[in-house]
C-alpha positions in Angstrom: -14.7 22.5 3.6 -12.8 20.0 4.7 -9.2 19.3 3.5 -6.8 16.3 2.8 -3.1 16.6 2.3 -1.3 13.6 1.5 2.8 13.7 0.6 5.4 11.4 1.6 8.1 13.8 1.5 7.9 15.8 5.3 9.1 19.0 4.0 6.3 19.1 1.1 4.1 17.9 3.9 5.1 20.3 6.1 5.1 23.3 3.3 1.5 22.5 2.7 0.1 22.3 6.0 1.3 25.5 6.6 -0.2 26.9 3.9 -4.1 25.2 4.2 -2.8 26.8 8.4 -3.2 30.0 6.7 -5.2 30.1 4.5 -7.6 28.7 6.9 -7.0 31.8 9.2 -7.9 34.4 6.8 -10.5 32.6 5.9 -12.5 31.8 9.0 -16.0 32.1 7.9 -15.7 29.6 5.6 -15.8 26.8 8.8 -12.1 25.0 7.3 -10.7 22.1 8.7 -8.1 20.0 7.0 -5.9 16.7 8.6 -2.8 15.5 7.0 -1.8 12.1 5.8 2.0 10.9 4.6 0.9 7.2 3.2 -2.1 7.3 1.1 -3.2 4.3 2.6 -3.7 6.0 5.7 -5.7 8.6 3.8 -8.2 5.9 2.6 -8.5 4.5 5.6 -9.3 7.6 7.5 -12.2 8.7 4.7 -13.9 5.1 4.7 -14.0 5.7 8.9 -15.3 9.3 8.7 -16.6 10.4 5.0 -14.6 11.5 2.3 -13.5 15.5 1.9 -13.8 18.2 -0.3 -10.8 18.5 -1.2 -7.6 16.1 -1.8 -4.6 18.0 -1.9 -2.0 14.9 -3.0 1.6 14.5 -4.0 1.4 12.4 -7.1 4.9 10.4 -6.4 4.4 8.1 -3.5 5.6 4.1 -2.5 3.5 1.8 -2.4 0.1 3.8 -3.6 1.0 6.8 -6.1 -1.4 9.9 -6.4 -3.1 8.7 -9.2 -4.0 5.7 -7.8 -5.2 7.4 -4.8 -7.5 9.3 -7.4 -9.3 6.2 -8.4 -9.3 4.4 -5.4 -11.4 7.4 -4.7 -13.6 8.0 -8.0 -14.2 4.2 -7.9 -15.3 3.7 -4.2 -17.9 7.2 -4.7 -16.0 9.8 -2.9 -16.5 13.5 -5.1 -14.2 15.3 -3.3 -12.4 17.3 -5.6 -8.6 16.5 -6.4 -5.4 18.9 -6.8 -2.6 17.2 -7.5 0.8 18.3 -6.2 4.3 17.4 -8.4 7.6 18.8 -8.8 7.4 17.0 -12.4 4.8 18.0 -15.4 5.3 14.2 -16.5 2.0 13.2 -14.8 0.1 15.7 -16.3 -2.1 13.6 -18.9 -2.1 10.8 -15.9 -3.7 13.2 -14.1 -7.0 13.6 -16.3 -7.2 10.4 -16.4 -9.4 11.1 -12.6 -10.6 14.5 -13.6 -8.3 16.4 -11.2 -9.2 20.2 -10.4 -6.0 21.3 -10.5 -2.3 20.1 -10.8 0.4 22.3 -8.7 3.9 22.2 -9.5 6.7 21.9 -6.3 7.8 24.5 -4.6 4.3 25.0 -3.6 3.6 28.8 -4.0 0.9 29.8 -1.8 -0.8 32.1 -4.0 -1.9 29.4 -6.3 -2.8 27.4 -3.6 -5.2 29.7 -2.5 -6.6 30.6 -5.5 -7.6 27.3 -6.2 -9.3 26.7 -2.8 -10.9 30.0 -3.7 -12.2 28.8 -6.7 -12.9 25.4 -5.1 -15.4 27.0 -2.4 -17.4 29.1 -4.5 -18.1 25.7 -6.8 -19.2 23.8 -3.3 -21.2 27.1 -2.7 -23.2 27.1 -5.8 -23.9 23.4 -5.5 -25.0 23.9 -1.8 -27.3 26.4 -2.9 -29.1 24.5 -5.6 -33.1 23.6 -4.5 -36.1 22.9 -5.8 -39.4 23.6 -4.8 -42.2 21.2 -3.8 -46.0 22.3 -3.2 -47.1 20.2 -0.9 -50.8 19.9 0.3 -49.7 22.0 3.4 -47.3 24.5 1.9 -44.6 25.2 0.0 -40.9 23.5 1.2 -38.0 24.1 -0.2 -35.5 20.6 -1.3 -32.3 21.4 -1.2 -30.7 18.8 -4.3 -28.1 17.6 -1.8 -30.5 16.5 0.5 -32.6 14.3 -1.7 -32.3 10.5 -2.2 -34.2 9.8 -4.8 -37.7 10.9 -5.7 -40.7 9.0 -7.3 -43.6 8.9 -9.0 -46.3 7.7 -5.9 -49.9 7.8 -8.1 -50.3 11.0 -9.3 -47.6 12.6 -6.9 -44.1 12.7 -6.7 -42.6 11.4 -3.4 -38.8 13.1 -2.5 -37.2 10.7 -0.3 -34.5 12.8 1.8 -31.1 11.9 3.8 -32.8 12.9 7.3 -35.0 9.8 6.6 -38.2 12.2 5.5 -40.7 12.2 2.4 -42.2 14.6 1.5 -45.1 14.4 -0.5 -46.2 16.9 -3.6 -49.6 17.7 -4.2 -51.3 15.8 -7.5 -49.8 16.7 -10.5 -50.9 17.3 -14.2 -48.0 17.2 -15.9 -46.2 13.7 -16.4 -43.2 13.0 -13.8 -40.6 13.8 -15.9 -41.7 16.9 -16.4 -42.0 17.5 -12.6 -39.2 16.3 -11.8 -37.1 18.5 -14.9 -34.9 20.6 -12.3 -33.2 17.7 -11.1 -33.4 16.3 -14.7 -30.9 18.9 -16.2 -28.3 18.5 -12.9 -25.7 16.3 -13.2 -25.9 14.4 -10.1 -28.9 13.8 -10.7 -29.9 10.3 -12.9 -33.4 8.7 -14.5 -34.2 5.3 -13.1 -36.6 4.2 -15.3 -40.5 6.4 -16.4 -41.2 7.0 -12.5 -37.9 7.3 -10.8 -34.4 9.5 -10.5 -31.8 9.3 -8.4 -29.1 11.4 -6.9 -26.0 9.7 -7.9 -24.1 11.3 -4.9 -25.9 9.5 -2.7 -26.0 6.0 -4.8 -23.5 3.5 -3.0 -23.5 0.8 -4.5 -25.6 -1.0 -8.0 -27.0 -4.7 -7.8 -28.0 -6.8 -10.7 -31.8 -5.4 -9.4 -31.4 -2.8 -7.2 -30.0 0.6 -6.3 -28.3 0.9 -2.4 -28.5 4.9 -1.2 -26.3 4.8 1.9 -25.8 1.7 2.3 -28.7 1.3 4.5 -31.9 2.1 1.8 -32.3 -0.7 -1.0 -34.7 0.2 -3.6 -35.4 -2.6 -6.1 -35.5 -2.0 -10.3 -35.4 -4.1 -13.0 -32.3 -5.4 -14.1 -32.3 -3.0 -17.6 -32.5 -0.1 -15.5 -29.7 -1.2 -12.7 -27.4 -2.0 -15.8 -27.9 1.2 -17.4 -28.2 3.1 -14.1 -25.0 1.9 -13.5 -23.2 3.1 -16.7 -24.5 6.5 -16.1 -23.3 6.0 -12.4 -19.4 5.0 -12.8 -19.1 7.7 -15.6 -20.3 9.9 -13.1 -17.5 9.3 -10.7 -15.1 8.7 -13.2 -15.8 11.8 -14.8 -17.2 14.1 -12.8 -20.9 14.5 -14.3 -23.3 12.2 -15.3 -23.6 12.1 -19.7 -26.5 13.9 -21.3 
């Protein structure tokens, strides 16, 4: 679990760093790493360079870019890590809901409260990572982790699953409609149906153009204008509200 801590107060940043360090030492099996930042701009630069974090522990009141604006930037740029806000005032609680913050902790930070939140977040991450679908191919059956799937599409009477590692897994010929074959994916909030013969993992979508969807900044799949418009709406909602509309 990768954690980013951002607070412009030197003492508060040190307190949060000490708490996360202790948590990581007590939970060595969870493979916890973290980075600390005293400015929101520096954190965003690091995110854009090396990818997003799983958890963001953010101060709300900061100069230049405050915590709420920072959270909005992360969401709009497609980073879905969970946000935990730290603040000395409750007046920003309502604003924190705008970015669907996972939690809102008052300063001075209490280790027990933070540890409890991190335990819950780690458990949630494990559940999501463990979700998978069994695909029967001509030679065997393959277990595909949901997050490994970029998109799946109808290929004649089979379903082709395009994966993040560049490989494609093709199912045997189906006797059911496409939507029935990928029903486990449609029931998961991270996937969106694109027309009648394609389903996409919104965690891998980096851009929705007027006539195409771009995955992981490199894979571009042309689609109809109407479909792209519908996907863009659901994709935007997914990042701002944490899950696609049912």
